[in-house]
C-alpha positions in Angstrom: -4.3 -22.3 21.1 -1.9 -21.0 19.4 -2.4 -19.8 15.8 0.4 -19.7 13.3 -0.3 -17.4 10.7 2.1 -17.0 8.2 1.9 -13.5 5.2 3.1 -14.5 1.8 4.1 -11.2 -0.2 6.1 -10.6 -3.6 8.5 -8.1 -1.9 8.7 -5.6 1.3 9.7 -2.6 -0.6 7.9 0.4 0.6 4.6 0.6 -0.5 0.6 0.2 1.2 0.5 -3.3 1.4 4.2 -3.7 2.7 3.7 -1.5 4.6 0.8 -3.3 6.3 2.4 -6.0 6.5 4.8 -4.4 8.8 1.8 -3.3 11.1 -0.1 -6.3 11.0 3.2 -8.7 12.2 4.0 -5.5 14.4 1.0 -5.1 16.4 -0.7 -8.3 16.7 -1.5 -10.3 19.8 2.3 -12.3 20.3 0.5 -14.7 23.4 -2.3 -15.6 20.7 -0.6 -15.5 17.4 2.7 -17.3 15.9 3.4 -14.6 12.5 6.0 -14.8 10.1 5.8 -13.6 7.0 7.4 -15.5 3.7 8.6 -13.3 0.5 9.1 -14.0 -2.7 11.9 -12.4 -3.8 15.3 -11.3 -1.9 16.2 -9.5 0.8 16.9 -5.1 -0.1 17.1 -4.1 3.1 14.0 -1.6 3.3 12.8 0.3 6.9 9.7 -1.8 6.0 12.6 -5.3 6.4 14.4 -3.6 9.2 11.7 -2.4 11.2 10.6 -6.1 11.1 14.1 -7.9 12.1 14.2 -5.3 14.7 11.2 -6.7 16.4 12.0 -10.4 15.8 9.5 -11.3 13.2 10.7 -14.1 11.3 10.6 -13.0 7.3 11.6 -16.1 4.6 13.5 -14.8 1.9 12.4 -17.6 -1.0 14.9 -15.4 -3.4 18.1 -15.5 -1.4 17.8 -19.6 -1.7 18.1 -19.8 -5.3 21.1 -18.1 -7.0 21.2 -14.8 -8.5 23.6 -14.3 -11.3 22.5 -12.3 -13.7 24.7 -14.0 -15.6 22.6 -17.4 -16.3 21.4 -18.5 -20.0 17.9 -18.9 -20.3 17.2 -22.7 -19.0 19.4 -22.1 -16.2 16.2 -18.9 -15.4 13.9 -21.4 -16.1 15.1 -23.8 -13.5 15.0 -20.2 -11.4 11.5 -19.0 -11.9 10.1 -22.7 -11.6 12.5 -23.5 -8.6 10.3 -20.7 -6.7 7.3 -22.3 -6.8 9.1 -26.1 -5.2 11.0 -23.7 -2.1 7.7 -22.1 -1.6 6.0 -25.6 -1.1 8.9 -26.8 1.1 8.4 -23.5 3.5 4.7 -23.4 4.5 4.7 -27.0 5.0 7.5 -27.0 7.1 5.6 -24.6 8.7 2.1 -25.8 8.8 0.4 -22.8 10.0 -3.6 -22.1 10.5 -3.5 -19.2 8.6 -2.5 -17.9 5.0 -2.6 -14.9 4.2 -2.0 -13.7 1.0 -1.0 -9.9 -0.6 -1.0 -9.1 -3.9 -0.9 -11.2 -6.9 1.0 -14.2 -5.8 -2.5 -17.1 -6.1 -0.8 -19.1 -8.5 1.9 -19.8 -6.1 -0.9 -21.5 -3.8 -1.2 -25.0 -6.5 1.4 -26.4 -5.0 0.0 -26.8 -2.3 -1.5 -29.6 -1.0 -4.0 -28.1 0.3 -6.9 -30.9 1.0 -3.9 -32.3 3.5 -3.3 -29.1 5.0 -5.7 -27.6 8.0 -5.6 -24.1 7.4 -7.7 -21.4 6.3 -6.9 -18.9 3.3 -7.1 -15.1 3.3 -6.1 -13.1 0.3 -6.3 -9.0 0.4 -7.3 -7.5 -2.7 -5.0 -4.6 -2.3 -5.8 -1.9 -5.4 -9.0 -2.1 -7.2 -9.3 -5.6 -9.1 -8.6 -4.4 -12.6 -5.2 -4.3 -12.2 -4.8 -7.8 -10.2 -7.8 -9.6 -12.4 -9.7 -10.3 -15.6 -12.2 -12.9 -16.8 -11.1 -11.5 -20.5 -8.3 -15.2 -21.9 -6.9 -12.9 -23.7 -5.0 -10.7 -20.5 -3.4 -13.7 -19.6 -1.7 -12.9 -16.7 -4.4 -11.4 -15.2 -6.5 -14.2 -16.3 -4.6 -17.3 -15.2 -4.8 -14.7 -11.6 -9.1 -14.6 -11.3 -9.0 -18.7 -12.5 -6.8 -19.1 -9.4 -8.8 -16.8 -7.0 -11.8 -17.9 -8.0 -10.6 -22.0 -8.1 -9.3 -21.3 -3.7 -12.3 -19.5 -2.9 -14.7 -22.3 -4.9 -12.5 -25.2 -4.0 -11.3 -24.7 -0.8 -13.2 -21.2 1.0 -10.5 -19.0 1.0 -11.7 -15.3 2.4 -11.1 -12.2 0.5 -10.1 -8.6 2.6 -10.6 -5.6 1.2 -10.3 -2.0 2.1 -13.7 -0.3 1.7 -17.4 -1.1 1.0 -17.0 0.4 -3.0 -14.5 -2.6 -3.9 -16.0 -5.3 -1.4 -19.0 -5.3 -3.8 -17.1 -5.7 -7.3 -15.3 -8.8 -5.2 -18.7 -9.9 -4.9 -19.8 -9.3 -8.4 -16.6 -10.7 -9.6 -16.1 -13.8 -7.4 -19.4 -14.7 -7.2 -19.4 -15.1 -3.6 -20.0 -13.8 -0.2 -16.7 -14.7 1.7 -15.8 -10.9 0.8 -15.1 -8.5 4.0 -14.0 -5.3 4.3 -10.9 -3.9 6.7 -9.6 -0.9 6.8 -5.7 -0.1 5.9 -4.1 0.8 9.8 -2.7 3.8 10.6 0.0 4.0 13.4 -2.4 6.6 15.0 0.6 6.9 18.4 3.0 8.4 14.9 0.6 10.2 12.8 0.9 13.1 15.0 1.6 16.4 14.3 1.8 17.7 18.0 5.1 15.4 18.1 7.5 17.1 15.3 9.1 20.6 15.1 8.3 21.9 12.0 11.3 23.8 11.9 13.7 21.4 13.1 12.4 19.0 10.1 12.6 21.6 7.8 15.9 22.2 8.5 17.3 19.1 8.7 16.1 18.9 4.5 17.9 23.0 3.8 13.8 24.3 3.4 13.4 27.7 4.3 10.9 28.4 6.8 9.0 30.7 4.4 8.9 28.0 1.4 6.0 26.5 0.0 6.3 23.2 0.8 4.2 20.7 -2.0 4.9 16.9 -0.8 4.1 13.4 -2.4 4.5 9.7 -0.9 4.2 7.3 -3.3 6.1 4.7 -5.7 7.7 5.9 -8.3 5.1 4.3 -10.8 2.7 5.1 -13.6 -0.2 4.9 -10.6 0.6 8.6 -9.1 1.1 9.9 -11.5 4.5 12.2 -10.9 4.8 13.6 -14.6 1.3 15.3 -13.4 2.7 15.8 -10.3 5.8 17.4 -11.4 4.2 19.6 -14.7 1.2 21.4 -11.7 4.3 22.3 -9.7 6.1 24.0 -12.5 3.4 25.8 -13.0 2.4 26.6 -9.8 6.5 27.5 -8.8 6.3 30.5 -11.4 3.6 31.4 -9.3 5.4 30.8 -6.2 8.8 31.0 -6.5 9.1 30.2 -2.8 8.3 26.4 -3.1 9.6 23.3 -3.3 8.2 19.7 -3.8 9.2 16.6 -1.4 8.9 13.9 -3.2 9.4 11.0 -0.9 9.6 7.6 -2.6 11.9 4.9 -5.1 11.1 2.8 -8.1 11.9 2.3 -11.0 10.8 5.4 -12.5 13.1 7.3 -10.6 15.9 7.5 -13.5 12.9 9.1 -16.1 11.5 11.7 -13.4 15.3 12.9 -12.9 15.3 13.3 -15.7 12.0 15.2 -16.3 12.5 17.4 -13.5 16.3 19.0 -15.3 14.3 19.3 -18.3 12.1 21.6 -16.0 14.8 23.3 -14.4 13.5 22.6 -10.8 16.5 20.1 -10.3 17.0 22.5 -7.6 13.9 23.1 -5.8 13.2 19.1 -6.5 13.9 17.1 -3.3 13.8 13.3 -4.0 13.8 11.1 -1.2 14.4 7.0 -0.6 13.4 4.6 1.3 12.9 6.3 4.4 11.7 4.7 7.5 10.4 9.1 8.9 7.5 9.6 6.8 5.6 10.9 10.0 9.0 13.5 10.1 8.4 14.2 6.8 5.0 15.1 6.5 5.6 17.5 8.8 7.4 19.9 6.6 4.4 20.2 4.1 2.2 22.8 3.8 0.1 20.0 1.1 -0.7 16.6 -0.1 -0.7 16.5 -4.1 -1.4 13.1 -4.7 -3.4 12.6 -8.7 -3.3 8.7 -8.9 -4.6 7.2 -12.0 -5.8 4.4 -9.8 -5.4 3.6 -6.2 -7.2 0.6 -4.1 -7.2 2.8 -1.6 -4.7 4.9 -0.8 -4.0 5.1 2.6 -1.0 7.4 2.6 -4.2 10.0 1.8 -5.5 9.0 5.5 -1.8 10.0 6.8 -1.8 13.1 6.0 -5.0 14.2 7.2 -3.9 12.7 10.3 -0.6 15.0 9.6 -3.7 17.8 9.6 -2.3 18.7 6.0 -4.8 19.7 3.0 -5.1 17.4 0.4 -5.4 17.7 -3.5 -5.6 14.8 -5.0 -7.7 12.4 -8.6 -11.1 11.5 -8.6 -10.3 8.0 -8.9 -9.3 8.1 -5.1 -11.4 6.4 -3.1 -14.1 8.7 -1.7 -13.8 6.9 1.8 -10.5 8.5 2.1 -12.2 11.8 2.7 -11.4 11.9 7.4 -11.2 15.9 6.8 -13.2 18.4 5.2 -10.0 19.3 3.9 -9.8 17.3 1.0 -9.6 19.0 -2.6 -11.1 16.8 -5.6 -9.4 17.4 -8.8 -10.5 14.9 -12.0 -7.8 13.5 -13.4 -9.3 15.4 -17.3 -8.3 19.2 -16.0 -6.0 21.1 -17.1 -3.1 21.8 -15.4 -4.2 25.3 -14.2 -7.5 23.8 -12.3 -5.0 21.5 -10.2 -2.7 24.9 -9.2 -6.2 26.5 -8.6 -7.7 23.8 -6.1 -3.6 24.1 -4.4 -4.1 26.9 -4.3 -7.1 27.1 -2.3 -5.7 23.9 -0.4 -2.7 26.5 1.0 -5.4 29.9 1.1 -7.5 27.2 4.3 -10.4 26.9 2.5 -12.9 24.1 2.8 -13.2 20.9 0.3 -15.0 18.5 0.4 -18.0 17.2 2.4 -16.0 14.3 5.3 -17.5 10.6 4.3 -15.4 8.9 7.2 -13.8 9.0 10.6 -10.3 8.7 11.5 -10.9 6.0 14.0 -12.5 3.7 11.4 -8.5 3.8 11.0 -6.8 2.9 13.8 -3.9 0.5 13.5 -5.3 -1.1 16.9 -8.9 -1.4 15.8 -7.7 -3.1 12.7 -5.5 -4.9 14.1 -8.8 -6.3 16.7 -10.5 -7.2 13.8 -8.1 -8.6 12.1 -7.0 -11.1 15.2 -11.4 -11.9 14.9 -11.1 -13.0 11.5 -8.0 -15.1 12.3 -9.6 -16.7 14.4 -12.8 -17.4 12.7 -15.5 -18.2 15.3 -18.5 -17.2 14.9 -20.0 -13.9 15.7 -17.1 -12.0 16.0 -16.0 -12.1 12.7 -19.7 -10.3 11.3 -18.8 -6.8 13.1 -15.5 -6.9 10.4 -18.3 -6.6 7.9 -19.2 -3.5 6.9 -21.2 -3.8 3.5 -25.4 -4.7 4.0 -25.9 -8.1 3.2 
């Protein structure tokens, strides 16, 4: 039997969830699984989209089946939003999948499917802390609706939740009153995140970074979660101590213009490099001396594993899950700490000191191992799925 699998996600822009979907599609056994991706928005020409296209993976963009004229009046915009739900139903039912795997906040679309007639297994990967998506407070209307819909899918249609680490696993069990939760780690392309594959001098020359410069790096979308305001404040203070320093920001997002203006205000325009929508993150990481990751919250923080695989010391906030610590070069700072504490930790990291304890093994995050476990989850065969659960029950 060949399983037909549909991965459903809002966009394929650069991001942790999007990258994970890409790698699932690229690595899954094509002899056993026929996989495609349904995207709620339109084609953005991101590196993730290009990687899927180059591999011949079918991607269906619902947004491209809708008229996208910015001059639409209110009624036309309402019709456009409603139409997306009907396109979703049409696409999914025409595929008639064995597995529908949801990512991020799209549970409301499932109301359009005739699930009682469809013979498919449902999965939802929760990519961030539950409070970012769900609320039991009726006044928090959007998150409450999402919570109620996911609860319905779990208890009426047997949907399974997939979470990224054991702490989130326990939270979701309590929140949705279910034992149907699986921990499956985000996978890392170990064959790509290997510092021996890259020439640091050559990669720096491409970016016109001096060989004696200290490079502080960050990879993440320009979103409040990633705390770019604090990143810039930390770098501004560090740069006063070490003028031969650069800040390398890899990512894009709604806050880009705000961040660029802040860089100008701080007078750091010649010392900050912003690179957007890049498909060569491992090579870019090879130019860095330290990785700075002061997120306000994280469901996991896959990029932390990537940075450590590239032998980078990491200075991170206490909001980053401890499960991301796979080396002893992780330096944890409270979000309540003053900027000078962050700067001191940066200096300790750059000086080769030891940070926090090792919590997990890198092998837990090898993409090929994770995909093998995902295949077992999709099959749903008794006895095979048990080793995908890492929470004692």
